[in-house]
Backbone as JSON Lines, residues from 0, in Angstrom:
{"i":0,"aa":"Y","n":[5.19,7.45,7.29],"ca":[3.85,6.48,6.42],"c":[2.94,7.97,5.25]}
{"i":1,"aa":"R","n":[2.98,9.07,5.65],"ca":[2.3,9.94,4.96],"c":[3.43,10.47,3.91]}
{"i":2,"aa":"L","n":[4.69,10.09,4.04],"ca":[5.57,10.17,2.75],"c":[5.48,9.11,1.73]}
{"i":3,"aa":"I","n":[5.72,7.88,2.08],"ca":[5.34,6.61,1.58],"c":[3.69,6.8,0.71]}
{"i":4,"aa":"Y","n":[2.89,7.07,1.6],"ca":[1.48,7.45,0.98],"c":[1.16,8.25,-0.34]}
{"i":5,"aa":"K","n":[1.69,9.01,-0.4],"ca":[2.09,9.86,-1.54],"c":[2.49,9.14,-2.69]}
{"i":6,"aa":"I","n":[3.65,8.35,-2.36],"ca":[4.47,7.37,-3.61],"c":[3.76,6.46,-4.07]}
{"i":7,"aa":"I","n":[2.77,5.63,-2.82],"ca":[2.27,4.8,-3.83],"c":[1.03,5.15,-4.51]}
{"i":8,"aa":"L","n":[0.66,4.22,-5.73],"ca":[-0.46,4.04,-6.9],"c":[-1.21,4.08,-6.27]}
{"i":9,"aa":"F","n":[-2.66,4.42,-6.87],"ca":[-3.79,4.32,-6.51],"c":[-5.05,3.96,-7.95]}
{"i":10,"aa":"K","n":[-5.57,3.67,-7.82],"ca":[-6.66,3.84,-8.98],"c":[-7.19,5.43,-9.4]}
{"i":11,"aa":"K","n":[-7.22,6.53,-8.4],"ca":[-7.8,7.59,-8.42],"c":[-6.39,8.32,-9.2]}
{"i":12,"aa":"R","n":[-4.93,8.11,-8.7],"ca":[-4.11,8.62,-8.78],"c":[-2.85,7.5,-9.79]}
{"i":13,"aa":"P","n":[-3.3,7.16,-11.1],"ca":[-2.53,5.97,-11.82],"c":[-1.2,6.36,-11.54]}
{"i":14,"aa":"F","n":[-0.29,7.76,-11.55],"ca":[0.79,7.84,-12.23],"c":[1.37,8.82,-11.02]}
{"i":15,"aa":"L","n":[2.86,8.71,-10.87],"ca":[3.62,9.31,-9.69],"c":[2.87,10.92,-9.77]}
{"i":16,"aa":"P","n":[3.27,11.5,-8.76],"ca":[3.31,12.93,-8.4],"c":[4.75,13.32,-9.0]}
{"i":17,"aa":"P","n":[4.82,14.66,-9.34],"ca":[6.38,15.05,-9.78],"c":[7.37,14.8,-8.81]}
{"i":18,"aa":"I","n":[8.4,14.23,-9.44],"ca":[10.07,13.91,-8.5],"c":[10.1,14.98,-7.62]}
{"i":19,"aa":"K","n":[9.71,16.35,-8.12],"ca":[10.78,17.48,-7.2],"c":[9.93,17.47,-5.78]}
{"i":20,"aa":"E","n":[9.11,16.59,-5.56],"ca":[8.67,17.22,-4.36],"c":[9.2,16.04,-3.52]}
{"i":21,"aa":"Y","n":[10.1,15.11,-3.63],"ca":[10.9,14.06,-3.13],"c":[12.3,14.37,-2.99]}
{"i":22,"aa":"N","n":[12.89,14.14,-1.7],"ca":[14.26,14.25,-1.89],"c":[15.3,13.0,-2.35]}
{"i":23,"aa":"N","n":[16.22,12.5,-2.39],"ca":[17.01,11.82,-3.4],"c":[16.78,10.49,-2.67]}
{"i":24,"aa":"N","n":[16.23,10.08,-1.63],"ca":[15.73,8.77,-0.97],"c":[14.41,8.42,-1.89]}
{"i":25,"aa":"Y","n":[13.55,9.57,-1.31],"ca":[12.44,8.87,-2.71],"c":[12.3,8.8,-4.17]}
{"i":26,"aa":"F","n":[13.45,9.4,-4.68],"ca":[14.3,9.67,-5.95],"c":[14.34,7.87,-6.31]}
{"i":27,"aa":"I","n":[15.46,7.26,-5.53],"ca":[15.74,6.0,-5.32],"c":[14.39,5.11,-5.53]}
{"i":28,"aa":"L","n":[13.34,5.59,-4.53],"ca":[12.13,4.48,-4.75],"c":[11.83,4.71,-5.68]}
{"i":29,"aa":"I","n":[11.72,5.95,-6.51],"ca":[10.49,5.75,-7.69],"c":[11.38,4.95,-8.56]}
{"i":30,"aa":"K","n":[12.58,4.7,-8.65],"ca":[13.39,4.16,-9.76],"c":[13.13,2.58,-9.55]}
{"i":31,"aa":"L","n":[12.55,2.3,-8.36],"ca":[12.4,0.71,-8.05],"c":[11.13,0.2,-8.72]}
{"i":32,"aa":"N","n":[10.92,-1.14,-8.64],"ca":[9.56,-1.49,-9.14],"c":[8.69,-1.17,-8.17]}
{"i":33,"aa":"I","n":[7.24,-0.94,-8.63],"ca":[5.96,-0.65,-7.72],"c":[5.47,-1.48,-7.16]}
{"i":34,"aa":"L","n":[6.01,-2.87,-6.83],"ca":[5.63,-3.79,-6.0],"c":[6.11,-3.23,-4.51]}
{"i":35,"aa":"Y","n":[7.44,-3.07,-4.84],"ca":[8.27,-2.32,-3.93],"c":[7.52,-1.42,-2.59]}
{"i":36,"aa":"Y","n":[7.13,-0.73,-3.55],"ca":[6.34,0.48,-2.57],"c":[5.16,-0.23,-1.75]}
{"i":37,"aa":"Y","n":[4.45,-1.11,-2.34],"ca":[3.28,-1.86,-1.61],"c":[3.97,-2.89,-0.71]}
{"i":38,"aa":"K","n":[5.45,-2.97,-0.85],"ca":[5.84,-4.56,0.66],"c":[6.25,-2.6,1.51]}
{"i":39,"aa":"I","n":[7.01,-1.79,1.26],"ca":[7.07,-0.99,2.18],"c":[5.77,-0.14,2.96]}
{"i":40,"aa":"F","n":[4.98,0.1,2.34],"ca":[3.79,0.65,2.59],"c":[3.08,-0.9,3.78]}
{"i":41,"aa":"L","n":[3.11,-2.28,3.37],"ca":[2.31,-2.94,4.08],"c":[3.22,-2.88,5.6]}
{"i":42,"aa":"K","n":[4.49,-3.35,5.23],"ca":[5.2,-3.33,6.59],"c":[4.98,-1.78,7.51]}
{"i":43,"aa":"I","n":[4.88,-0.59,6.87],"ca":[4.8,0.19,7.85],"c":[3.12,0.18,8.39]}
{"i":44,"aa":"I","n":[2.09,-0.43,7.54],"ca":[0.82,-1.02,8.29],"c":[0.74,-1.58,9.35]}
{"i":45,"aa":"E","n":[1.28,-2.75,9.12],"ca":[1.42,-3.6,10.29],"c":[2.32,-2.91,11.27]}
{"i":46,"aa":"L","n":[3.14,-2.52,11.45],"ca":[4.03,-1.75,12.6],"c":[3.05,-0.65,13.38]}
{"i":47,"aa":"S","n":[2.44,-0.05,12.56],"ca":[1.42,1.14,13.02],"c":[0.14,0.24,13.72]}
{"i":48,"aa":"I","n":[-0.32,-0.88,13.22],"ca":[-0.95,-1.82,14.08],"c":[-0.55,-2.27,15.31]}
{"i":49,"aa":"F","n":[0.74,-2.65,15.28],"ca":[1.24,-3.36,16.58],"c":[1.51,-2.15,17.65]}
{"i":50,"aa":"N","n":[2.07,-0.98,16.97],"ca":[1.74,0.26,18.11],"c":[0.64,0.49,18.8]}
{"i":51,"aa":"K","n":[-0.04,0.63,18.39],"ca":[-1.61,0.74,18.8],"c":[-2.08,0.04,19.56]}
């Protein structure tokens, strides 16, 4: 959850942090569309709600 939270763009942080912080898996995500980040983020939020 925390790793994906770092990748998602927000108003306070409109640009991605440096790619050096992430391994190859996250580098692939950065190449993909921004909407894909939000889909992953929403799935994780849904899972965390059901786990509680």
